[in-house]
Short mmCIF file of the C-alpha atoms (twelve columns), coordinates in Angstrom:
data_MODEL
# 
_entry.id   MODEL 
# 
loop_
_atom_site.group_PDB 
_atom_site.id 
_atom_site.type_symbol 
_atom_site.label_atom_id 
_atom_site.label_alt_id 
_atom_site.label_comp_id 
_atom_site.label_asym_id 
_atom_site.label_seq_id 
_atom_site.Cartn_x 
_atom_site.Cartn_y 
_atom_site.Cartn_z 
_atom_site.pdbx_PDB_model_num 
ATOM 1   C CA . MET A 1   0.000   0.000  0.000   1 
ATOM 2   C CA . LEU A 2   2.822   2.396  0.808   1 
ATOM 3   C CA . THR A 3   5.182   1.196  -1.889  1 
ATOM 4   C CA . ASN A 4   5.018   4.268  -4.113  1 
ATOM 5   C CA . PHE A 5   5.185   6.374  -0.983  1 
ATOM 6   C CA . ARG A 6   8.553   4.771  -0.198  1 
ATOM 7   C CA . LEU A 7   9.666   5.784  -3.659  1 
ATOM 8   C CA . LEU A 8   8.997   9.449  -2.887  1 
ATOM 9   C CA . LEU A 9   10.860  9.129  0.400   1 
ATOM 10  C CA . PHE A 10  13.839  7.895  -1.532  1 
ATOM 11  C CA . VAL A 11  13.623  10.811 -3.985  1 
ATOM 12  C CA . LEU A 12  13.822  13.284 -1.148  1 
ATOM 13  C CA . VAL A 13  16.650  11.419 0.602   1 
ATOM 14  C CA . LEU A 14  18.515  11.142 -2.702  1 
ATOM 15  C CA . THR A 15  18.196  14.888 -3.342  1 
ATOM 16  C CA . VAL A 16  19.440  15.829 0.127   1 
ATOM 17  C CA . SER A 17  22.258  13.284 0.204   1 
ATOM 18  C CA . SER A 18  23.452  14.207 -3.294  1 
ATOM 19  C CA . ALA A 19  23.864  17.829 -2.287  1 
ATOM 20  C CA . SER A 20  25.881  16.982 0.802   1 
ATOM 21  C CA . VAL A 21  28.475  14.623 -0.724  1 
ATOM 22  C CA . LEU A 22  31.862  16.232 -1.329  1 
ATOM 23  C CA . GLY A 23  34.810  15.044 -3.402  1 
ATOM 24  C CA . GLN A 24  34.869  12.879 -6.487  1 
ATOM 25  C CA . ARG A 25  35.770  9.647  -4.699  1 
ATOM 26  C CA . ASN A 26  33.039  10.163 -2.152  1 
ATOM 27  C CA . SER A 27  30.631  11.079 -4.941  1 
ATOM 28  C CA . GLU A 28  31.281  7.830  -6.784  1 
ATOM 29  C CA . ARG A 29  30.782  5.799  -3.617  1 
ATOM 30  C CA . ALA A 30  27.650  7.783  -2.773  1 
ATOM 31  C CA . ARG A 31  26.235  7.159  -6.262  1 
ATOM 32  C CA . ASP A 32  26.818  3.432  -5.843  1 
ATOM 33  C CA . ILE A 33  25.036  3.476  -2.492  1 
ATOM 34  C CA . GLU A 34  22.204  5.650  -3.805  1 
ATOM 35  C CA . ARG A 35  21.777  3.383  -6.821  1 
ATOM 36  C CA . ALA A 36  21.582  0.310  -4.569  1 
ATOM 37  C CA . ASP A 37  19.030  2.050  -2.327  1 
ATOM 38  C CA . MET A 38  17.026  3.169  -5.351  1 
ATOM 39  C CA . ASP A 39  17.012  -0.342 -6.770  1 
ATOM 40  C CA . ARG A 40  15.843  -1.749 -3.434  1 
ATOM 41  C CA . LEU A 41  13.096  0.848  -3.053  1 
ATOM 42  C CA . LEU A 42  11.975  0.552  -6.654  1 
ATOM 43  C CA . LEU A 43  11.734  -3.188 -6.159  1 
ATOM 44  C CA . PHE A 44  9.205   -2.548 -3.396  1 
ATOM 45  C CA . ALA A 45  7.398   0.161  -5.335  1 
ATOM 46  C CA . VAL A 46  6.840   -1.785 -8.537  1 
ATOM 47  C CA . PRO A 47  7.558   -5.522 -8.612  1 
ATOM 48  C CA . LYS A 48  9.922   -6.471 -11.434 1 
ATOM 49  C CA . ASP A 49  7.587   -9.099 -12.829 1 
ATOM 50  C CA . LYS A 50  4.967   -6.404 -13.499 1 
ATOM 51  C CA . GLU A 51  6.996   -3.430 -14.709 1 
ATOM 52  C CA . THR A 52  10.310  -2.845 -16.387 1 
ATOM 53  C CA . GLU A 53  13.065  -0.887 -14.678 1 
ATOM 54  C CA . ALA A 54  12.574  1.899  -17.223 1 
ATOM 55  C CA . THR A 55  8.900   2.148  -16.235 1 
ATOM 56  C CA . ARG A 56  9.788   2.236  -12.546 1 
ATOM 57  C CA . LEU A 57  12.361  4.962  -13.157 1 
ATOM 58  C CA . ALA A 58  9.814   6.954  -15.162 1 
ATOM 59  C CA . THR A 59  7.353   6.668  -12.264 1 
ATOM 60  C CA . PHE A 60  10.083  7.757  -9.867  1 
ATOM 61  C CA . LYS A 61  10.856  10.819 -12.018 1 
ATOM 62  C CA . LYS A 62  7.172   11.734 -12.377 1 
ATOM 63  C CA . ILE A 63  6.636   11.691 -8.606  1 
ATOM 64  C CA . LYS A 64  9.678   13.893 -8.092  1 
ATOM 65  C CA . ASP A 65  8.528   16.311 -10.824 1 
ATOM 66  C CA . ASP A 66  4.940   16.458 -9.513  1 
ATOM 67  C CA . PHE A 67  6.168   17.153 -5.979  1 
ATOM 68  C CA . ARG A 68  8.396   19.991 -7.215  1 
ATOM 69  C CA . ASP A 69  5.740   21.377 -9.584  1 
ATOM 70  C CA . LEU A 70  3.123   21.470 -6.818  1 
ATOM 71  C CA . GLN A 71  5.412   23.695 -4.756  1 
ATOM 72  C CA . THR A 72  6.428   25.873 -7.717  1 
ATOM 73  C CA . LEU A 73  2.819   26.492 -8.794  1 
ATOM 74  C CA . ASN A 74  1.805   27.316 -5.238  1 
ATOM 75  C CA . ASN A 75  4.710   29.731 -4.761  1 
ATOM 76  C CA . LYS A 76  3.956   31.513 -8.038  1 
ATOM 77  C CA . MET A 77  0.263   31.765 -7.286  1 
ATOM 78  C CA . MET A 78  0.878   33.178 -3.812  1 
ATOM 79  C CA . ALA A 79  3.469   35.672 -5.062  1 
ATOM 80  C CA . ASP A 80  1.159   36.864 -7.854  1 
ATOM 81  C CA . ALA A 81  -1.754  37.239 -5.437  1 
ATOM 82  C CA . TRP A 82  0.212   39.413 -3.013  1 
ATOM 83  C CA . LEU A 83  2.303   41.473 -5.416  1 
ATOM 84  C CA . GLN A 84  -0.733  43.124 -6.990  1 
ATOM 85  C CA . ASP A 85  -3.559  45.100 -5.454  1 
ATOM 86  C CA . ALA A 86  -6.115  43.719 -7.910  1 
ATOM 87  C CA . LEU A 87  -6.366  39.946 -8.088  1 
ATOM 88  C CA . ASP A 88  -6.225  38.253 -11.482 1 
ATOM 89  C CA . TYR A 89  -8.939  35.676 -10.822 1 
ATOM 90  C CA . SER A 90  -8.538  34.021 -14.236 1 
ATOM 91  C CA . SER A 91  -4.840  33.417 -13.704 1 
ATOM 92  C CA . ILE A 92  -5.422  32.147 -10.171 1 
ATOM 93  C CA . ALA A 93  -8.177  29.791 -11.379 1 
ATOM 94  C CA . ASP A 94  -5.763  28.382 -13.988 1 
ATOM 95  C CA . MET A 95  -2.965  27.881 -11.440 1 
ATOM 96  C CA . VAL A 96  -5.321  26.286 -8.929  1 
ATOM 97  C CA . ALA A 97  -6.515  23.853 -11.616 1 
ATOM 98  C CA . LYS A 98  -2.880  22.885 -12.242 1 
ATOM 99  C CA . ILE A 99  -2.269  22.523 -8.494  1 
ATOM 100 C CA . ARG A 100 -5.271  20.219 -8.262  1 
ATOM 101 C CA . GLY A 101 -3.937  18.164 -11.178 1 
ATOM 102 C CA . LYS A 102 -0.535  17.749 -9.523  1 
ATOM 103 C CA . ALA A 103 -2.197  16.868 -6.203  1 
ATOM 104 C CA . ASN A 104 -4.343  14.226 -7.931  1 
ATOM 105 C CA . ASP A 105 -1.285  12.797 -9.706  1 
ATOM 106 C CA . LEU A 106 0.583   12.565 -6.393  1 
ATOM 107 C CA . LYS A 107 -2.417  10.961 -4.719  1 
ATOM 108 C CA . ASP A 108 -2.486  8.303  -7.445  1 
ATOM 109 C CA . SER A 109 1.291   7.741  -7.430  1 
ATOM 110 C CA . LEU A 110 2.055   7.767  -3.709  1 
ATOM 111 C CA . SER A 111 -0.580  5.357  -2.423  1 
ATOM 112 C CA . LEU A 112 -0.697  7.134  0.920   1 
ATOM 113 C CA . PRO A 113 -2.906  5.576  3.592   1 
ATOM 114 C CA . GLU A 114 -6.546  6.561  3.366   1 
ATOM 115 C CA . SER A 115 -7.414  9.527  5.501   1 
ATOM 116 C CA . GLU A 116 -10.698 10.296 7.112   1 
ATOM 117 C CA . LYS A 117 -12.471 12.437 4.560   1 
ATOM 118 C CA . SER A 118 -12.710 16.057 5.567   1 
ATOM 119 C CA . GLU A 119 -15.465 18.206 4.235   1 
ATOM 120 C CA . ALA A 120 -14.058 21.365 5.857   1 
ATOM 121 C CA . ALA A 121 -13.328 22.945 2.479   1 
ATOM 122 C CA . ALA A 122 -16.834 22.257 1.211   1 
ATOM 123 C CA . LYS A 123 -18.361 23.946 4.282   1 
ATOM 124 C CA . MET A 124 -16.374 27.149 3.886   1 
ATOM 125 C CA . PRO A 125 -18.509 30.144 2.975   1 
ATOM 126 C CA . ALA A 126 -18.048 31.581 -0.485  1 
ATOM 127 C CA . ALA A 127 -15.659 34.500 -0.799  1 
ATOM 128 C CA . SER A 128 -17.349 37.708 -1.850  1 
ATOM 129 C CA . THR A 129 -14.383 40.077 -1.478  1 
ATOM 130 C CA . GLY A 130 -10.736 40.064 -2.434  1 
ATOM 131 C CA . ARG A 131 -9.797  39.864 1.246   1 
ATOM 132 C CA . GLN A 132 -11.940 36.752 1.809   1 
ATOM 133 C CA . PHE A 133 -10.532 35.210 -1.348  1 
ATOM 134 C CA . ARG A 134 -6.967  35.841 -0.149  1 
ATOM 135 C CA . GLU A 135 -7.864  34.093 3.119   1 
ATOM 136 C CA . LYS A 136 -8.842  31.032 1.079   1 
ATOM 137 C CA . LEU A 137 -5.521  31.241 -0.775  1 
ATOM 138 C CA . LEU A 138 -3.679  31.370 2.554   1 
ATOM 139 C CA . LEU A 139 -5.496  28.261 3.749   1 
ATOM 140 C CA . LEU A 140 -4.635  26.439 0.517   1 
ATOM 141 C CA . ASP A 141 -0.998  27.538 0.849   1 
ATOM 142 C CA . LYS A 142 -0.847  26.390 4.482   1 
ATOM 143 C CA . THR A 143 -2.281  22.991 3.534   1 
ATOM 144 C CA . ILE A 144 0.143   22.524 0.630   1 
ATOM 145 C CA . MET A 145 3.056   23.489 2.865   1 
ATOM 146 C CA . GLY A 146 1.822   21.045 5.518   1 
ATOM 147 C CA . PHE A 147 1.889   18.301 2.900   1 
ATOM 148 C CA . VAL A 148 5.290   19.051 1.352   1 
ATOM 149 C CA . THR A 149 7.017   19.591 4.717   1 
ATOM 150 C CA . ASN A 150 5.503   16.521 6.335   1 
ATOM 151 C CA . PRO A 151 8.257   14.705 8.293   1 
ATOM 152 C CA . VAL A 152 7.436   11.485 6.478   1 
ATOM 153 C CA . PHE A 153 9.051   12.972 3.364   1 
ATOM 154 C CA . GLN A 154 12.137  14.107 5.287   1 
ATOM 155 C CA . ALA A 155 13.176  11.083 7.362   1 
ATOM 156 C CA . ALA A 156 15.330  8.430  5.764   1 
ATOM 157 C CA . ASN A 157 14.512  4.762  6.278   1 
ATOM 158 C CA . THR A 158 11.585  5.432  8.608   1 
ATOM 159 C CA . LEU A 159 7.882   5.269  8.072   1 
ATOM 160 C CA . ASP A 160 5.545   6.872  10.588  1 
ATOM 161 C CA . LEU A 161 2.032   5.712  9.767   1 
ATOM 162 C CA . ASN A 162 0.446   8.679  11.572  1 
ATOM 163 C CA . GLN A 163 2.522   11.147 9.556   1 
ATOM 164 C CA . ALA A 164 1.738   9.235  6.368   1 
ATOM 165 C CA . LYS A 165 -1.984  9.493  7.189   1 
ATOM 166 C CA . LYS A 166 -1.556  13.224 7.848   1 
ATOM 167 C CA . ALA A 167 0.176   13.616 4.473   1 
ATOM 168 C CA . GLY A 168 -2.733  11.789 2.844   1 
ATOM 169 C CA . ALA A 169 -5.255  13.980 4.668   1 
ATOM 170 C CA . ASP A 170 -3.375  17.145 3.660   1 
ATOM 171 C CA . LEU A 171 -3.296  16.013 0.038   1 
ATOM 172 C CA . ASP A 172 -7.049  15.303 0.106   1 
ATOM 173 C CA . GLN A 173 -7.577  18.739 1.643   1 
ATOM 174 C CA . VAL A 174 -5.462  20.371 -1.095  1 
ATOM 175 C CA . ILE A 175 -7.755  18.799 -3.687  1 
ATOM 176 C CA . LEU A 176 -10.913 20.002 -1.900  1 
ATOM 177 C CA . LEU A 177 -9.535  23.490 -1.277  1 
ATOM 178 C CA . SER A 178 -8.308  23.879 -4.833  1 
ATOM 179 C CA . ASP A 179 -11.815 23.097 -6.100  1 
ATOM 180 C CA . ASP A 180 -13.271 25.650 -3.681  1 
ATOM 181 C CA . VAL A 181 -10.742 28.356 -4.610  1 
ATOM 182 C CA . LYS A 182 -11.241 27.758 -8.332  1 
ATOM 183 C CA . GLN A 183 -15.033 28.019 -8.029  1 
ATOM 184 C CA . ASN A 184 -14.697 31.230 -6.013  1 
ATOM 185 C CA . ALA A 185 -12.237 32.680 -8.539  1 
ATOM 186 C CA . GLN A 186 -14.647 31.940 -11.377 1 
ATOM 187 C CA . LYS A 187 -17.515 33.657 -9.527  1 
ATOM 188 C CA . LEU A 188 -15.451 36.690 -8.557  1 
ATOM 189 C CA . ARG A 189 -14.032 37.269 -12.039 1 
ATOM 190 C CA . LYS A 190 -17.500 37.635 -13.534 1 
ATOM 191 C CA . PRO A 191 -18.674 41.253 -13.585 1 
ATOM 192 C CA . ALA A 192 -21.638 42.056 -11.354 1 
ATOM 193 C CA . HIS A 193 -24.876 42.843 -13.161 1 
# 
């Protein structure tokens, strides 16, 4: 159930450990170790009798790219929303749709434990002002940051089921909030009659 999740853990450990290795000899040894760890983790993520190594590596790369893209889209959206007095609701709606897509891709790839479904985003009142809309953006940002900074993605060779469930819950919440923010952006961008 958590096999693809282990793959993401390895991606993060690989990124951090690659940056900290100094010297060519140490780098070669580190690459050998990282390759052995990657092979072991990929074996758990996708059994060899079902997928080729190339397919497993492509999955590994996609998870890493989706994780990075989720953060990049969120950072751009938040910067754009706070650098201008007037909000560009069309642009925000487009970015939120992309965020939701990346969140859905990660949900499918990571196989995080099922979380208790939260309907908190669905119960939020609609935003009728720019200030209320920015509050929704802040909540979405906080939830995305909670997901990407979850300790389960930071710790090497450990798996905390409670943190994995929290990551799953945060990812579900990102999907719900992104739908809510997009709907509000679409309503607010329409001129009042």
